[in-house]
C-alpha positions as CSV (number, residue, x, y, z in Angstrom):
1,M,15.9,-37.5,-19.5
2,G,16.0,-33.9,-20.8
3,L,16.6,-30.8,-18.8
4,M,12.9,-29.9,-18.6
5,D,12.1,-33.4,-17.3
6,T,14.6,-32.9,-14.5
7,A,13.6,-29.3,-13.8
8,S,9.8,-29.5,-13.9
9,P,9.2,-31.2,-10.6
10,A,11.4,-28.6,-8.8
11,L,9.0,-25.9,-10.0
12,R,5.9,-27.3,-8.4
13,P,4.5,-25.6,-5.3
14,A,5.5,-27.0,-1.9
15,A,2.1,-26.2,-0.4
16,P,-1.5,-25.7,-1.7
17,R,-1.5,-23.1,-4.5
18,I,-3.8,-20.8,-2.6
19,P,-3.3,-20.6,1.2
20,E,-6.2,-21.4,3.4
21,A,-6.1,-18.0,5.1
22,A,-6.9,-16.3,1.8
23,R,-9.7,-18.8,1.0
24,R,-11.2,-18.3,4.4
25,A,-11.1,-14.5,4.0
26,E,-12.8,-14.8,0.7
27,R,-15.5,-17.0,2.1
28,Q,-16.1,-14.5,4.9
29,R,-16.2,-11.7,2.4
30,A,-18.7,-13.5,0.2
31,R,-20.9,-14.3,3.2
32,L,-20.7,-10.7,4.4
33,L,-21.8,-9.4,1.0
34,E,-24.7,-11.9,1.0
35,L,-25.8,-10.7,4.5
36,L,-25.6,-7.1,3.5
37,G,-27.8,-7.8,0.4
38,E,-30.3,-9.7,2.5
39,I,-30.7,-7.2,5.4
40,A,-30.9,-4.3,2.9
41,G,-34.3,-5.7,2.0
42,L,-35.4,-6.0,5.7
43,V,-34.4,-2.7,7.2
44,P,-36.5,0.5,7.3
45,P,-35.9,2.9,4.4
46,E,-33.7,5.3,6.5
47,M,-31.2,2.5,7.2
48,A,-31.2,1.1,3.6
49,A,-29.0,3.9,2.2
50,R,-26.4,3.3,4.9
51,L,-26.2,-0.4,4.1
52,A,-26.0,0.4,0.4
53,A,-23.0,2.7,1.0
54,L,-21.4,0.0,3.2
55,R,-21.8,-2.6,0.5
56,E,-20.4,-0.3,-2.1
57,E,-17.4,0.4,0.1
58,L,-16.8,-3.3,0.6
59,D,-17.2,-4.1,-3.1
60,G,-14.4,-1.5,-3.9
61,Q,-11.9,-2.9,-1.4
62,A,-8.9,-5.0,-2.6
63,V,-5.6,-6.2,-1.3
64,R,-3.0,-3.8,-2.7
65,V,0.5,-5.1,-3.5
66,S,3.4,-2.9,-4.7
67,I,6.3,-4.3,-6.5
68,L,9.5,-2.2,-6.1
69,G,13.1,-2.9,-6.5
70,Q,16.5,-2.1,-7.9
71,V,17.0,-1.0,-11.5
72,K,17.0,-4.1,-13.8
73,A,16.1,-6.4,-10.9
74,G,13.4,-8.1,-13.0
75,K,10.3,-6.5,-11.4
76,T,8.2,-6.5,-14.5
77,A,9.0,-10.1,-15.6
78,L,8.2,-11.2,-12.0
79,T,4.9,-9.3,-12.2
80,N,3.9,-11.0,-15.4
81,A,4.5,-14.4,-13.8
82,L,2.8,-13.4,-10.6
83,I,-0.4,-12.4,-12.3
84,G,-0.2,-15.3,-14.8
85,K,-0.2,-13.2,-17.9
86,P,2.9,-14.0,-20.2
87,G,4.4,-11.0,-21.8
88,L,1.6,-8.6,-20.8
89,L,4.0,-5.9,-19.5
90,P,7.2,-5.3,-21.5
91,S,10.1,-6.8,-19.6
92,D,12.8,-7.2,-22.2
93,V,13.0,-3.6,-23.4
94,N,15.6,-0.9,-22.9
95,P,15.2,1.4,-21.0
96,W,13.0,-0.1,-18.4
97,T,9.3,0.3,-17.5
98,S,8.7,4.0,-16.8
99,V,5.1,4.2,-15.7
100,V,3.3,3.1,-12.5
101,T,1.2,0.1,-13.8
102,Q,-1.6,-1.3,-11.7
103,I,-3.1,-4.7,-12.6
104,H,-6.5,-5.1,-10.9
105,L,-7.3,-8.8,-10.5
106,N,-10.9,-9.9,-9.9
107,T,-12.2,-6.4,-9.2
108,A,-15.0,-4.3,-10.7
109,R,-14.1,-2.5,-14.0
110,P,-14.8,1.3,-14.4
111,D,-17.5,1.7,-17.2
112,R,-16.6,-1.8,-18.5
113,R,-13.1,-0.6,-19.5
114,A,-10.2,-3.1,-19.4
115,A,-7.4,-0.5,-19.7
116,V,-7.1,3.1,-18.5
117,F,-4.0,5.2,-19.1
118,R,-3.9,8.5,-17.2
119,F,-1.6,11.3,-18.4
120,F,0.3,13.8,-16.3
121,T,-1.6,16.9,-15.1
122,S,-0.5,20.2,-16.5
123,E,0.9,21.0,-13.1
124,D,3.0,17.9,-13.0
125,W,4.3,18.5,-16.5
126,A,5.2,22.2,-15.8
127,G,7.0,21.0,-12.7
128,M,9.2,18.8,-14.8
129,T,9.7,21.0,-17.8
130,E,10.0,24.4,-16.1
131,R,11.7,23.5,-12.8
132,G,13.2,20.0,-13.4
133,G,10.9,18.4,-10.9
134,R,11.8,18.1,-7.3
135,L,15.3,17.2,-8.2
136,G,15.7,20.5,-10.0
137,E,14.2,22.4,-7.1
138,M,16.5,20.8,-4.6
139,T,19.6,21.2,-6.8
140,E,18.8,24.9,-7.4
141,A,18.1,25.5,-3.7
142,A,21.5,24.0,-2.8
143,G,23.2,26.4,-5.2
144,M,24.5,23.8,-7.7
145,E,24.1,25.7,-11.0
146,F,26.2,23.3,-13.0
147,E,23.9,20.4,-12.1
148,V,20.8,22.6,-12.8
149,A,22.2,23.2,-16.3
150,E,22.6,19.5,-16.9
151,L,19.1,18.9,-15.8
152,R,17.8,21.6,-18.2
153,E,19.7,19.8,-21.1
154,Q,17.9,16.6,-20.1
155,I,14.6,18.3,-20.0
156,G,15.1,19.8,-23.5
157,A,16.0,16.3,-24.8
158,M,12.8,14.9,-23.2
159,Q,10.6,17.6,-24.7
160,R,12.1,17.2,-28.2
161,R,11.6,13.4,-28.0
162,T,8.0,13.8,-26.8
163,E,7.3,16.3,-29.6
164,A,8.8,14.0,-32.2
165,R,6.6,11.1,-31.0
166,L,3.3,13.0,-30.4
167,G,3.5,16.2,-32.4
168,R,3.6,19.8,-31.3
169,N,0.2,19.6,-29.7
170,F,1.1,16.8,-27.4
171,Q,0.2,19.0,-24.4
172,M,-3.5,18.6,-25.3
173,L,-3.1,15.1,-23.8
174,L,-2.3,16.4,-20.4
175,D,-5.0,16.2,-17.7
176,G,-6.7,13.5,-19.8
177,Q,-6.7,9.7,-20.2
178,H,-7.1,7.0,-22.9
179,S,-9.3,4.0,-22.1
180,F,-10.0,0.8,-24.0
181,A,-12.4,-2.2,-23.7
182,G,-9.5,-4.5,-24.3
183,Y,-5.7,-4.5,-24.5
184,S,-2.7,-6.3,-25.8
185,P,1.1,-6.3,-24.9
186,E,1.7,-4.0,-27.9
187,L,-0.9,-1.5,-26.7
188,V,0.4,-1.5,-23.2
189,E,4.0,-1.0,-24.5
190,K,3.0,2.3,-26.1
191,Y,2.1,3.7,-22.7
192,V,4.4,2.2,-20.2
193,C,7.8,1.5,-21.9
194,M,10.3,4.4,-22.2
195,G,11.8,2.9,-25.4
196,D,13.6,5.0,-28.1
197,E,11.6,5.6,-31.2
198,P,12.7,3.7,-34.3
199,G,15.0,5.6,-36.6
200,G,16.1,8.0,-33.9
201,E,14.5,11.2,-32.8
202,G,11.9,12.2,-35.3
203,G,13.2,9.6,-37.8
204,E,11.4,7.1,-40.0
205,G,9.0,5.0,-38.0
206,A,8.8,7.5,-35.2
207,A,5.0,8.0,-35.8
208,D,4.0,4.9,-33.8
209,P,7.0,3.6,-31.7
210,A,7.0,1.6,-28.6
211,G,6.7,3.9,-25.7
212,R,4.9,6.5,-27.9
213,Y,2.9,8.0,-24.9
214,A,5.3,6.9,-22.1
215,D,6.8,10.4,-21.5
216,V,3.4,11.8,-20.7
217,T,1.7,8.8,-19.0
218,R,1.6,9.0,-15.2
219,Q,-0.3,5.8,-14.5
220,A,-1.7,2.7,-16.2
221,D,-4.6,0.6,-14.9
222,L,-5.3,-2.8,-16.4
223,F,-8.2,-5.1,-15.4
224,A,-8.1,-8.9,-15.5
225,E,-9.5,-12.1,-13.9
226,S,-7.2,-14.5,-12.2
227,A,-7.7,-18.0,-10.7
228,D,-4.4,-17.6,-8.8
229,F,-5.8,-15.0,-6.4
230,V,-9.1,-15.5,-4.6
231,L,-9.4,-12.1,-3.0
232,P,-9.7,-9.0,-5.1
233,T,-6.1,-7.8,-5.5
234,V,-4.3,-4.9,-7.2
235,I,-0.7,-5.6,-8.1
236,C,1.3,-2.4,-8.9
237,D,4.5,-2.6,-11.0
238,T,6.5,0.5,-10.3
239,P,9.4,2.2,-12.1
240,G,11.1,2.6,-8.8
241,V,12.4,5.6,-7.0
242,N,15.3,6.7,-9.2
243,D,13.8,8.7,-12.1
244,R,15.4,11.8,-13.4
245,F,13.1,14.5,-12.0
246,L,11.7,12.5,-9.1
247,V,8.1,13.0,-10.5
248,R,7.7,9.3,-11.1
249,E,9.2,8.7,-7.7
250,A,6.3,10.7,-6.4
251,A,3.8,8.5,-8.3
252,T,5.5,5.4,-7.0
253,L,5.4,6.5,-3.4
254,E,1.8,7.6,-3.8
255,R,0.9,4.0,-4.7
256,L,3.2,2.7,-2.0
257,G,1.3,4.8,0.6
258,E,-1.9,2.8,-0.4
259,A,-0.1,-0.6,-0.4
260,D,-1.0,-3.4,2.1
261,I,2.0,-5.5,1.0
262,C,5.3,-4.4,-0.5
263,V,7.4,-6.9,-2.5
264,L,10.9,-5.6,-2.8
265,V,12.8,-7.3,-5.7
266,L,16.5,-7.5,-5.4
267,N,19.2,-8.9,-7.7
268,A,21.0,-12.0,-6.4
269,N,24.3,-10.6,-7.7
270,Q,24.0,-7.5,-5.5
271,A,21.1,-8.4,-3.1
272,L,21.2,-5.3,-0.9
273,S,24.0,-3.0,0.2
274,D,24.4,0.2,2.2
275,A,24.4,2.0,-1.2
276,D,20.8,1.1,-1.8
277,M,19.6,4.2,0.1
278,G,16.3,4.5,-1.8
279,L,15.3,0.9,-0.9
280,L,16.4,1.2,2.7
281,R,14.4,4.4,3.0
282,I,11.3,2.5,1.9
283,L,12.0,-0.5,4.2
284,R,12.3,1.8,7.2
285,G,8.9,3.3,6.5
286,M,7.1,0.0,6.2
287,R,6.0,-2.4,8.9
288,S,7.9,-5.7,8.7
289,D,4.7,-7.6,8.3
290,Q,4.0,-5.6,5.2
291,V,7.2,-6.5,3.4
292,V,8.4,-9.6,1.4
293,L,11.9,-9.6,-0.1
294,F,12.3,-11.5,-3.4
295,V,15.9,-12.1,-4.4
296,N,15.7,-12.6,-8.2
297,R,18.1,-14.1,-10.8
298,V,19.4,-17.0,-8.8
299,D,19.7,-18.6,-12.3
300,Q,22.6,-16.3,-13.0
301,L,24.6,-17.5,-10.0
302,A,27.6,-19.7,-10.6
303,S,26.7,-22.1,-7.8
304,P,23.2,-21.3,-6.4
305,S,23.2,-24.0,-3.8
306,A,26.4,-22.7,-2.1
307,Q,25.7,-19.0,-2.7
308,I,22.1,-18.7,-1.6
309,P,22.8,-19.3,2.1
310,R,25.7,-16.8,2.0
311,I,23.7,-14.1,0.2
312,E,20.8,-14.6,2.6
313,A,23.1,-14.2,5.6
314,A,24.6,-11.1,4.2
315,L,21.2,-9.6,3.4
316,R,19.8,-10.2,6.9
317,E,23.0,-8.7,8.3
318,V,22.5,-5.5,6.3
319,L,18.8,-5.4,7.5
320,A,19.9,-5.8,11.2
321,G,22.6,-3.2,10.7
322,H,20.1,-0.7,9.7
323,G,17.7,-1.4,12.6
324,L,15.3,-3.4,10.4
325,D,13.7,-6.8,11.1
326,A,16.2,-9.3,10.1
327,R,13.6,-12.1,10.2
328,M,11.3,-10.6,7.5
329,P,10.5,-13.2,4.8
330,V,13.0,-13.6,2.0
331,V,12.2,-15.6,-1.1
332,F,15.0,-16.7,-3.4
333,G,14.0,-17.4,-7.0
334,S,14.1,-16.4,-10.6
335,A,11.5,-14.5,-12.7
336,V,12.7,-16.5,-15.7
337,W,11.9,-19.8,-13.9
338,A,8.7,-18.3,-12.6
339,E,7.6,-17.7,-16.2
340,L,8.5,-21.4,-16.8
341,A,6.5,-22.5,-13.8
342,S,3.5,-20.2,-14.7
343,F,3.4,-20.6,-18.5
344,G,5.4,-23.8,-19.3
345,A,8.2,-23.7,-21.9
346,C,8.9,-20.2,-23.1
347,D,11.4,-18.4,-25.3
348,S,12.9,-16.3,-22.4
349,V,14.4,-19.4,-20.7
350,G,17.8,-20.0,-22.2
351,S,19.7,-23.3,-22.1
352,G,22.1,-21.9,-19.5
353,S,19.3,-21.0,-17.1
354,L,17.7,-24.5,-17.6
355,E,21.1,-26.2,-16.9
356,V,21.4,-24.2,-13.6
357,L,17.8,-25.2,-12.6
358,A,18.3,-28.8,-13.5
359,A,21.6,-29.0,-11.5
360,L,20.0,-27.3,-8.5
361,A,17.0,-29.6,-8.7
362,E,19.2,-32.7,-8.7
363,E,21.3,-31.5,-5.8
364,R,18.3,-30.6,-3.7
365,A,16.5,-33.8,-4.5
366,W,19.6,-35.8,-3.5
367,R,19.9,-33.9,-0.2
368,L,16.3,-34.7,0.5
369,E,16.9,-38.4,-0.2
370,E,19.8,-38.2,2.3
371,G,17.6,-36.5,4.9
372,E,19.5,-33.2,4.7
373,D,16.6,-30.9,4.0
374,G,17.6,-28.4,6.6
375,G,14.0,-28.3,7.9
376,A,12.4,-27.2,4.6
377,G,10.8,-30.6,4.1
378,T,9.2,-30.6,7.6
379,A,7.8,-27.1,7.5
380,A,4.5,-28.4,6.1
381,A,4.1,-30.5,9.2
382,G,4.6,-27.5,11.4
383,E,8.3,-28.1,12.1
384,G,11.5,-26.4,10.9
385,P,11.7,-22.9,9.4
386,A,8.7,-21.1,7.9
387,P,8.6,-20.3,4.2
388,G,10.8,-17.3,3.6
389,G,12.3,-17.5,7.0
390,P,16.0,-18.0,7.9
391,G,17.2,-21.5,6.8
392,W,14.3,-22.1,4.4
393,N,15.8,-21.0,1.1
394,G,19.0,-23.0,1.3
395,A,17.3,-26.3,1.4
396,K,13.9,-26.3,-0.3
397,A,13.6,-28.9,-3.1
398,T,10.4,-27.6,-4.8
399,D,9.2,-24.3,-6.1
400,L,12.8,-23.2,-6.9
401,S,11.4,-20.3,-9.0
402,G,9.9,-18.9,-5.7
403,L,6.7,-18.0,-7.6
404,H,4.2,-20.1,-5.6
405,E,5.9,-19.2,-2.3
406,L,5.7,-15.5,-3.2
407,R,2.0,-15.7,-4.2
408,A,1.2,-17.6,-1.0
409,L,3.0,-15.1,1.2
410,V,1.4,-12.1,-0.5
411,Q,-2.1,-13.7,-0.1
412,E,-1.6,-14.8,3.5
413,R,-0.3,-11.4,4.6
414,G,-2.9,-9.6,2.5
415,A,-5.7,-11.7,4.1
416,A,-4.4,-11.1,7.7
417,G,-3.2,-7.6,7.5
418,A,-5.7,-6.0,5.0
419,A,-8.8,-8.1,4.3
420,A,-9.5,-9.3,7.8
421,P,-9.5,-5.8,9.5
422,R,-11.6,-4.4,6.8
423,L,-14.1,-7.2,7.0
424,G,-14.2,-6.8,10.7
425,R,-15.0,-3.1,10.5
426,A,-17.7,-3.7,7.9
427,A,-19.2,-6.6,9.9
428,R,-19.3,-4.5,13.1
429,R,-21.1,-1.7,11.5
430,A,-23.5,-4.0,9.6
431,S,-24.4,-5.7,12.9
432,R,-25.0,-2.4,14.5
433,L,-27.3,-1.3,11.7
434,A,-29.2,-4.6,11.8
435,Q,-29.7,-4.4,15.6
436,Q,-30.9,-0.8,15.4
437,S,-33.3,-1.7,12.5
438,A,-34.7,-4.7,14.5
439,L,-35.4,-2.4,17.5
440,L,-37.2,0.1,15.2
441,L,-39.3,-2.6,13.7
442,E,-40.1,-4.1,17.1
443,D,-41.1,-0.7,18.3
444,A,-43.4,-0.2,15.4
445,L,-45.2,-3.4,16.3
446,G,-45.8,-2.5,19.9
447,E,-48.9,-0.9,21.3
448,R,-46.7,1.7,23.1
449,S,-43.3,3.1,22.3
450,S,-40.0,1.8,23.9
451,L,-39.3,5.4,24.7
452,R,-39.8,6.6,28.3
453,E,-42.9,8.7,28.7
454,G,-42.6,12.4,28.9
455,L,-39.1,12.5,27.3
456,D,-38.2,15.3,25.0
457,V,-36.6,13.0,22.4
458,G,-35.8,16.0,20.1
459,R,-33.6,17.4,22.9
460,L,-31.8,14.1,23.2
461,V,-31.2,14.0,19.5
462,D,-29.8,17.5,19.9
463,D,-27.6,16.2,22.8
464,L,-26.3,13.4,20.6
465,D,-25.6,15.8,17.8
466,A,-23.7,18.0,20.3
467,L,-21.8,14.9,21.5
468,L,-20.7,14.3,17.9
469,Q,-19.3,17.8,17.8
470,Q,-17.6,17.4,21.2
471,V,-16.1,14.0,20.4
472,D,-14.9,15.2,17.0
473,L,-13.1,18.1,18.7
474,A,-11.6,15.7,21.3
475,C,-10.4,13.4,18.4
476,R,-8.8,16.3,16.6
477,E,-7.1,17.6,19.8
478,T,-5.8,14.1,20.6
479,I,-4.3,13.7,17.2
480,E,-2.8,17.2,17.4
481,D,-1.2,16.4,20.7
482,A,0.2,13.1,19.4
483,S,1.5,14.6,16.2
484,S,3.1,17.5,18.0
485,E,5.1,15.1,20.0
486,M,6.2,13.4,16.8
487,L,7.1,16.6,15.0
488,M,9.2,17.7,18.0
489,L,11.2,14.5,17.6
490,V,11.5,15.1,13.8
491,S,12.8,18.6,14.6
492,G,15.2,17.3,17.2
493,A,16.5,14.7,14.7
494,Y,17.2,17.4,12.1
495,H,18.9,19.6,14.7
496,D,21.2,16.8,15.9
497,F,22.0,15.9,12.3
498,V,22.9,19.4,11.4
499,S,25.0,19.9,14.5
500,R,26.9,16.7,14.0
501,E,27.5,17.0,10.3
502,A,28.3,20.7,10.3
503,A,30.9,20.1,13.0
504,A,32.4,17.3,10.9
505,L,32.5,19.5,7.8
506,G,34.1,22.3,9.8
507,R,36.8,20.1,11.2
508,L,37.6,18.8,7.7
509,I,37.9,22.3,6.3
510,D,40.0,23.5,9.3
511,A,42.4,20.6,8.8
512,G,42.9,21.7,5.2
513,G,41.1,18.7,3.9
514,D,39.1,18.5,0.6
515,P,35.4,19.3,1.3
516,R,34.5,16.9,-1.5
517,D,35.5,14.1,0.9
518,W,32.7,15.0,3.3
519,Q,30.0,12.4,3.3
520,P,27.2,13.1,5.8
521,D,25.5,10.2,7.4
522,A,22.0,10.6,5.9
523,A,21.0,7.1,6.8
524,A,21.2,8.0,10.5
525,L,18.8,10.9,10.0
526,H,16.4,8.7,8.1
527,R,16.4,6.1,10.9
528,E,15.6,8.8,13.5
529,L,12.9,10.3,11.3
530,N,11.2,7.0,10.8
531,S,11.6,6.1,14.5
532,A,9.7,9.3,15.4
533,Y,6.9,8.5,12.9
534,S,6.8,4.9,14.1
535,R,6.2,6.0,17.7
536,F,3.3,8.2,16.5
537,A,1.8,5.4,14.4
538,Q,1.9,3.0,17.3
539,A,0.6,5.4,20.0
540,A,-2.0,7.5,18.1
541,P,-4.6,4.8,17.5
542,G,-4.6,3.8,21.2
543,K,-5.1,7.5,22.2
544,V,-8.0,7.9,19.7
545,A,-9.5,4.6,20.9
546,A,-9.9,6.1,24.3
547,V,-11.9,8.9,22.7
548,F,-14.0,6.4,20.8
549,D,-14.7,4.4,24.0
550,A,-15.8,7.5,25.9
551,A,-18.2,8.3,23.1
552,A,-19.6,4.8,23.2
553,T,-20.1,5.0,26.9
554,R,-22.0,8.3,26.5
555,V,-24.2,6.8,23.7
556,G,-25.0,3.8,25.9
557,A,-26.0,6.2,28.7
558,I,-28.3,8.1,26.4
559,Y,-30.0,4.9,25.4
560,A,-30.4,3.9,29.1
561,D,-32.1,7.3,29.7
562,V,-34.3,7.1,26.6
563,L,-35.6,3.6,26.6
564,E,-38.0,1.9,29.0
565,E,-36.5,-0.9,31.2
566,G,-36.8,-4.2,29.4
567,A,-36.5,-2.7,25.9
568,N,-34.5,-5.0,23.6
569,V,-31.4,-2.8,23.7
570,F,-28.1,-3.8,22.1
571,A,-24.6,-3.3,23.4
572,V,-22.9,-0.1,22.1
573,A,-19.4,-1.0,21.0
574,A,-16.9,1.6,19.7
575,P,-15.2,1.1,16.4
576,R,-11.5,0.3,16.3
577,P,-9.5,3.3,15.0
578,E,-7.6,2.7,11.8
579,A,-3.8,3.1,11.9
580,P,-1.8,5.9,10.2
581,G,-0.5,5.1,6.8
582,A,3.1,4.5,5.7
583,P,5.2,7.7,5.8
584,T,5.9,8.1,2.2
585,A,7.0,11.7,2.8
586,L,10.0,10.2,4.6
587,M,10.8,7.7,1.9
588,R,11.4,10.1,-0.9
589,T,14.7,11.5,-2.0
590,M,15.6,14.5,0.3
591,Q,18.2,17.2,0.3
592,V,20.1,15.2,2.9
593,D,20.5,12.4,0.3
594,L,22.2,14.8,-2.1
595,C,24.3,16.9,0.2
596,G,27.4,14.7,-0.2
597,G,27.8,16.2,-3.6
598,W,27.1,19.8,-2.7
599,A,30.8,20.6,-2.0
600,S,31.7,19.9,-5.6
601,G,29.1,22.4,-6.9
602,W,30.1,25.0,-4.3
603,L,33.8,24.7,-5.3
604,R,32.9,25.1,-9.0
605,R,31.3,28.4,-8.0
606,R,34.5,29.3,-6.2
607,L,32.8,29.9,-2.9
608,R,35.0,30.1,0.2
609,P,35.0,26.7,2.0
610,S,34.4,28.7,5.3
611,S,30.9,29.5,4.0
612,F,30.0,25.8,3.3
613,V,28.9,25.2,6.9
614,D,26.5,28.1,6.9
615,R,25.1,27.0,3.5
616,F,24.6,23.5,4.8
617,R,22.7,24.7,7.9
618,E,20.5,27.0,5.7
619,V,19.5,24.3,3.2
620,I,18.9,21.6,5.7
621,G,17.0,24.0,8.0
622,R,14.7,24.8,5.1
623,E,14.2,21.2,4.3
624,M,13.3,20.4,7.9
625,Q,10.4,22.8,7.7
626,E,9.3,21.4,4.4
627,V,9.4,17.8,5.7
628,A,7.5,18.6,8.8
629,E,4.8,20.4,6.8
630,E,4.5,17.5,4.4
631,V,4.2,15.0,7.2
632,R,1.4,17.1,8.7
633,R,-0.3,17.9,5.4
634,I,-0.3,14.4,4.1
635,H,0.0,11.7,6.8
636,I,-1.4,13.4,9.9
637,A,-4.3,14.9,7.9
638,D,-5.1,11.5,6.2
639,F,-5.1,9.7,9.6
640,E,-7.3,12.4,11.1
641,R,-9.7,12.3,8.1
642,R,-10.1,8.5,8.3
643,V,-10.7,8.2,12.1
644,R,-13.0,11.2,12.1
645,A,-15.0,9.5,9.3
646,Q,-15.2,6.3,11.5
647,L,-16.4,8.5,14.4
648,H,-19.0,10.2,12.2
649,D,-20.4,6.9,10.9
650,F,-20.6,5.5,14.4
651,L,-22.4,8.4,15.9
652,S,-24.6,9.3,12.9
653,D,-25.9,5.7,12.9
654,H,-27.1,6.2,16.5
655,L,-28.5,9.6,15.6
656,A,-30.6,7.9,12.9
657,M,-31.7,5.4,15.4
658,L,-33.0,8.0,17.8
659,D,-34.6,9.9,14.9
660,G,-36.4,6.6,14.0
661,L,-37.6,6.0,17.6
662,Q,-38.8,9.6,17.7
663,A,-40.8,9.0,14.6
664,L,-42.6,6.1,16.4
665,D,-43.5,8.1,19.5
666,G,-47.2,7.9,19.2
667,A,-49.9,5.3,18.2
668,A,-50.7,7.1,15.0
669,Q,-47.1,7.3,14.0
670,R,-46.6,3.6,14.7
671,S,-49.7,2.7,12.7
672,A,-48.5,4.7,9.8
673,I,-45.1,3.0,9.9
674,R,-46.8,-0.4,10.0
675,R,-48.8,0.5,6.9
676,N,-45.5,1.3,5.1
677,L,-43.6,-1.7,6.3
678,G,-46.3,-4.4,5.7
679,L,-48.4,-6.9,7.8
680,R,-47.6,-7.3,11.5
681,T,-46.5,-10.9,10.9
682,E,-44.2,-9.8,8.1
683,I,-42.7,-7.0,10.3
684,A,-42.2,-9.5,13.1
685,G,-40.4,-11.9,10.8
686,R,-38.2,-9.1,9.4
687,A,-37.2,-8.1,12.9
688,A,-36.5,-11.6,14.0
689,R,-34.3,-12.2,10.9
690,L,-32.4,-9.0,11.5
691,R,-31.6,-10.2,15.0
692,E,-30.3,-13.4,13.6
693,A,-28.3,-11.6,11.0
694,A,-26.9,-9.3,13.6
695,A,-25.7,-12.3,15.6
696,E,-24.2,-13.9,12.6
697,L,-22.4,-10.7,11.7
698,E,-21.0,-10.4,15.2
699,A,-19.8,-14.0,15.0
700,L,-18.2,-13.2,11.7
701,R,-16.5,-10.1,13.2
702,R,-15.0,-12.3,16.0
703,A,-13.9,-14.9,13.5
704,V,-11.8,-12.5,11.5
705,G,-10.2,-11.3,14.7
706,S,-11.5,-7.7,14.7
């Protein structure tokens, strides 16, 4: 029996390839789209545009998955296996992938394009080349002239390389994009791989090298179909958070802020340590139900069966030590084995890797025969550890690549945490529009209006419009109060950090120590900042919900005043406010993450050590203001914009309803409406079907748990 014969069974999935939660969400999504299409043909014209916008919004939604990780952790090879496209993204080049690359699976294509490569804006490019990006700005602000000079040398080298590849007029590409009807790995490599040009800078063959456009490409979007994912899904392969000028870090975090799921890829040889500050910053900013850890390269371990449990225990200990959820799912596997599981035999799998896989497969199979499965074999029956949970990885005998388990976790969590809430919100609004439309049609059929006689409906419409303004103001004030509390905690965290670390630096200097030995505890500050934001993210939706509920009560009272007793009125239910997004402003590299090296720069400038404390206070104080402003400008403003849009949609739907009832206030008007809508029997049928559809939509909303 060959190595492949031994190894192949161990690569099979331990559970159905696509989890039932994802299949159910897709069935619900398909049914919701069907119902939206059907009722769009039944509602009065004034409601049709609202339904069309709702359907367009639903069509554009997808589960968003970001792949992040350590340098050379194998993110891109894992992405290729995950999407089922061998070699699509360059994974064996040096240096590594440098561009944020989004693979859109089973989604609509823009203008039938299959690939779109967006270049940096002129502003982004100027930020890199003139100021060295955010890293240059922070280094200069800290008074580290030597480091600024080094950055300028790197900038010059980048500009020379870019000019050699693209010519002197390369800046004409900025603010633009290239798009294609199809793509190949060779085409993709030109835009996303920061490889060196053949023949050296400007040398022979430099006219069309791999990575030709990579220096100026900010983002790549590729579109494909996949049978491995049932819900529309966008998988984002990122260059990470460690680029030279922190501009690509900004692009990475921008995508992460939109992510529903974050897959953090770690190297089994150094799974996670206190030194991985960039990754720990990201983990602190994400909810634990949004994160899956994938420990790659178990094929490079000397004894995977013995080492995996020890590595997992150490990894969970690091998580717990940083105040993170130590029970978040961890999948051990190998991107190389994942390619084997996804594509069959491939050149990237060496004999050594196959030998490790075969040996591990034999040992796990033997343990299962002896009944020592550690619980992994009984998980399918609802017993033992859950996939990715503590105790699972050390015993599983199938799916040793981790590929199928990772796909299942991503789809399960994407269905529960992203697809279901969105479907619920859409179903709630569609049900409301269907109920309102049914009432309008029924009113058009009647010999008299459902409106109470003698009412000034125009005044009531004005009252509802005024209510919209009042509730919008209340919503903004509520968010302002909640965010002010959070920003006070942010300010307090900075002040405590500065006081604590300035005192430590002062004691070191007073004792005659070397200032270069000073290492501020930036991790503690990051924990406190994320704790402050987490409190805001948990509390703010509940406070806004109270405003929404009060608005719904007022709307219900208006209907009670407007409509005759016995009119077929529907319940007025407030929407559920969306939650604030991930705090990417707190995940980025900050001054506090660099301040351990400031003393060296200050000593080179021959500054008096006694002045170091004042400089530290000045720089960190300035950053505190910048961080607070960024949190307000990006995250608080985004949360406010989204919940106010929910509120506007909710109340404007009811405004349209009252406008429609007002249009029917009179026999002549109802007769005219009937002529436009069709025969009485047809109108009655449409109203009845809308009532049925509204009930089905409400049942669908309850089924998705929204």
